[in-house]
Structures are given as C-alpha cells and as structure tokens.
N, C-alpha and C positions, 0 to 999 in steps of 0.2 A: 339634417340630423334630427330625426324625430324625437330622440331622447332629450336632446337639448331643448327642443320646442316644448316638450311636456314639463320640463323644469321651469321654463318661462311662464307657462300657463299656471302652474302651481303658485308661482310668485304673484301672478295676477289675482288668483283666488284669495291669497292671503292679504293682499294690499287693498283690494276693492272693499269698501265698507258695506256694500249692500248688493242685491241683485241688480239694482239700477246702475250701480257703479260698474259692474261687470258689463252690462249692456252698453254703457257709454264706451268702454274700452273696445268692445267688439265693433263699434262703429268707426273706430280709428284705423290707422294704418298699422304696419308692423305685425305683431302677434295677433292683434284683433282681426286684421285682414286675412291672415292665414286661417284663423279659426272660422271665419265666415265661409271660406272655401271648403273646409272640412265639413262644416254643418250642412252645406248645400249638396255636396257631392261624394263624400267619403264617410259613410256611416260608421265603419269600424274605427277609424281614427278619431271621428267625432266622439264616439263612446269613450275612448281613452282620454280625450281632451276634457270631457265633462268630469271624468273621474279625477283627473289632475286638478281641475278647478275645485272640486269638492275637497280634495286633500288639503289644498291651500286654505280653503274656507274653514276647515276644521281647526287649523292652527290659529286662525283669527277668532273664531267664535264657537268652537266646539261642534258637537254633533248636530245641534239645531241649524247652525249656519251651513254645515256640510250637506245636510239633507235638503235644505232650501236650494242649494246650488244645483243639486241633481233634479229636484222637482221643477225648478224654474227653467230648465234647458228645453228649448223647443227642438223639434225634429229628432228627438231621442226616443227610440222604441225600446223600452225596458223588457219587452217580451221577445226580443230577438237576441241572438248571440252577440251582435255588434254592440248592444247596450250592456253586456255582462259586467265590464269593469265598473260602470257607474252603479248598476244594480247591487253589486257586491258591497260597495261602500254604503249605499242607502240602507241595505238590510242591517249592516253593523250599526249605523247611526240610529235606526229605529229601535234596535235592541238596547242601545245605551240610553235612549230616551224613555225606556219602559214600554215600548210599543212593538215588541218582538212579534206578536201575532199579525200585525199589519205587514211586517217584513216577510213573514212566512207566506201570507196570502199573495204578495207580489211575486215571490220566488216560485210558488206553486203554479201561478198562472203562466209565468215564463217557461217553466219546465213542460207544462202541458202544451204550450204553443210550439215548442221546438224540442221534443223529447230526445233528439239525436245529438244535441249540443252538450258535450261534457261540462263545459264551464257553467251552464245553467243548472245542470244536475248537481254540481259541486255547491253552488249557491243554495240550492234547495236543501241539501244535506246540512249545510252550516245553519240555515235558517231554522231547521227542525231542532238542532242542538240549542240554538239561542232561545227557542220558544219552549224549552224544557221537555223535549221529546227525545231522549237519548236512544231509546230502542229503535225508533223510526230513523233517526239520524244514522245509527250504525248500519242499518239495513241498506241505506242509500250509499254510504261509504263503501260497503262491501260490494255493491253492484258496480260502482265505479272501478273498484280494484279488479273485479272479474273481467272488465273490459280492458283495463290498462293497469297491470300490476305495479307499474312504476309511477303512478299518479301520486305525486308528493302531497298535494292538498288532501287527498283521500286518506293517505297513510297517516298524516298528522291528525286529521279529524278522527280517524278510528282510534288512534292512540289516546287522544283526549277523552273520547267516550269510554274506552275500556278502563282508563285510569279512574274516571268518575264512578264506574261500576265496580271498582275494586279488583279488576282483572290486571294486576300489576305486571305480571310476566308477559301477557299478551300485549299490553301497552308498550312495554320496553322493546319487544320484538318489532312492533310496528314502527316505533321511533327509529330503531336501528336501520330498518329498511328505508325509511324516509331519508336518513342521513347519507345514504348511498346515491341519492338523486340530487342533481345540482339545484340549489334554491333559485327561485325566480326573482325574489326581491327581499328587502329587509323584513317585510311582514312575515315571510316564511321563516326567517331566522329567529325572529322574536317568538313565534309560536313554538319553535323547537326549543328555545331557551326556557320558555315557561314550563314545558314538559320536563326538561332536565331538572329544573328546580323542584318540581313536584316529585321527581324520582330520587331526590337527594343527591344531585350531582351539580352543585352550584358553580364549581370551577369550570366545568364544561359549558355551563350556561353563560358564564362571563365571556368565554371565548366566542360563543356564537353571537352575543350582543356586540362584542367588539367588531366582529365580521360584519354585522348588520350596519354599524356606523361607518365602517370603511366603504360599504356598498352605497349607503345613502346617509351622508353626514347630517342631513336635516331631520332624521327620524327622532323626534322628541321622545316618543314612547320608549324607544330602545335606550336612549340616553338616561331616562329616568329609571328604567329597570336596572340598568348597569350601575347607576348611582346607588341604588338600594343594596344590590349585591356587594358592591365594593365597600359600602359602609359596614355591612354585616361581617365582611372579611377583615375589617380593621384597617382599611386603606387610609392614607393621609387625608385630613379634613379638606385640604386645598383641592385634592383630586375629586372628592365627592362633590364639593361645592361647584367646581367647574362643570361637572356633568349635570348637576341640577340646573345651573344657569343655562346650559345648552338646551336642556329639556324645556325650560320656560321660554327660551328664545323661539322655539319651534312649536309652541302652543300646548305643552304638557306641564301642568303645574305639579310641584312636588307633593302636594297633598291629594292628588287625584289617584284613581285606580285602586 
C-alpha cells in the first residue's frame, strides 16, 4: 500500500531532527529499507517519497527544514518528471523563504529539460506566479488548459491570477470549472477554499476545508484556515480552539500565514 508507506515517510520526516537523522533511519530496516529500494530503482516513487519526507519536515521545522529535505536527497533529479512532487514543494518553500526567483530558475530548467511533462509545466506556471509575474503565469496556465481543459491545477491557478488582476467573473468561471474535477489532495481543496473566501463565499470555503481535513486529517494549514473562518462565523470557542490545536500539532502555528 503505497499511500500508507508515504504516510509513514511523512512521519519519519517530522520526527527526524536533522538530515543526519533521516540518513540514519534510511540505514535501518522497515520503512528505511523500503526507501533505499525506491531510491536505487524506482525514481517515480522515490520522488514521491522525498516529497513526503519534505512535508513531514515542514511540520517539524517549517519551510527551511522542508527545503533541506529535498536538497539533501541523493539520486533525485529535479529536472525530470519523476522529481516533480519534490520540486513542487521546494518551489513553494523557496517562495515562503523569500527566494521565489531561485524557485523559478529551478522550475524553468526542469520545464526546458522536459517540455512535454505537464506536471513540470504546472510547476513553472506556479513559480511564475510566486515570483510576481502574473501575466506570464496566466499564459502558462492557458497553455496547459489548451492541452487539457480539465487540468484542475491550471484552472485554480488561472482563477487565482484572474482574481488578482481584478477579472472577478473570469476567476469565478475558472473556479466553477475546477470544482467539476475531482481534487487530487487536500492542497487542491485548500486552494479552492482560499479562492472562495476571496470571492465572498466563506460558507462554501468552510465546506471545502472540512473536506480537506476528511481527506488528510493531518493537514495543519487546512485546520488553521478553518479555525479562522469558524471564528469569524461565531463558532463556539471550544471548536475554534480544537482546530488551532490541531493546526499546531501538525506544524502550523495560529499566528502564521
């Protein structure tokens, strides 16, 4: 069960106190032995495993620890589609650390190396947005949608860009199209919730965040976002406090974001 394995890897990333700690775990049996096999012979699953390690590291030490987990992984090619899950996280980490231009450079190299990989083109579009280039980002999102009109990531990205540019009706239309496509993970649902809030639809946003937590109960960012919306809606203090504690438990402090 690869999904269960990835949850175990996330827990490893959260519990190991340093890159050396992760290396020691990789030298042991159990999950460590399985990861060694992936690293040596299954690059696609190894890319997913590094991304899982990075998510766990984020809960432990924020963007800096998460970025270090990706950068410290050997046999990981961030310029190939197999490394896309880890590259996506690294680009987000770098933007959070104020180094969005470095993330854009990494994404651009990957897209040049494999211009037929939609996941790398998605990351490039996102990196352009994070680097403050909404026009270039929108062009990339549009190109992705020309190839696949049901690309949920591109639809959400275009909605975000159009909203920032004041094109509210177009943003709403893109969001509605995205809502017709099955979300991949809780990050998708959080992105959708953020757009719903910006469009003045907080009750729908709450429903999407609740769905995110049902899908991934350890998503601290979803718990924190829901806590804020529930507080604004006048929810009981005990409910809001429980959500904030859940967020803190999984590495997202109430004062962040």
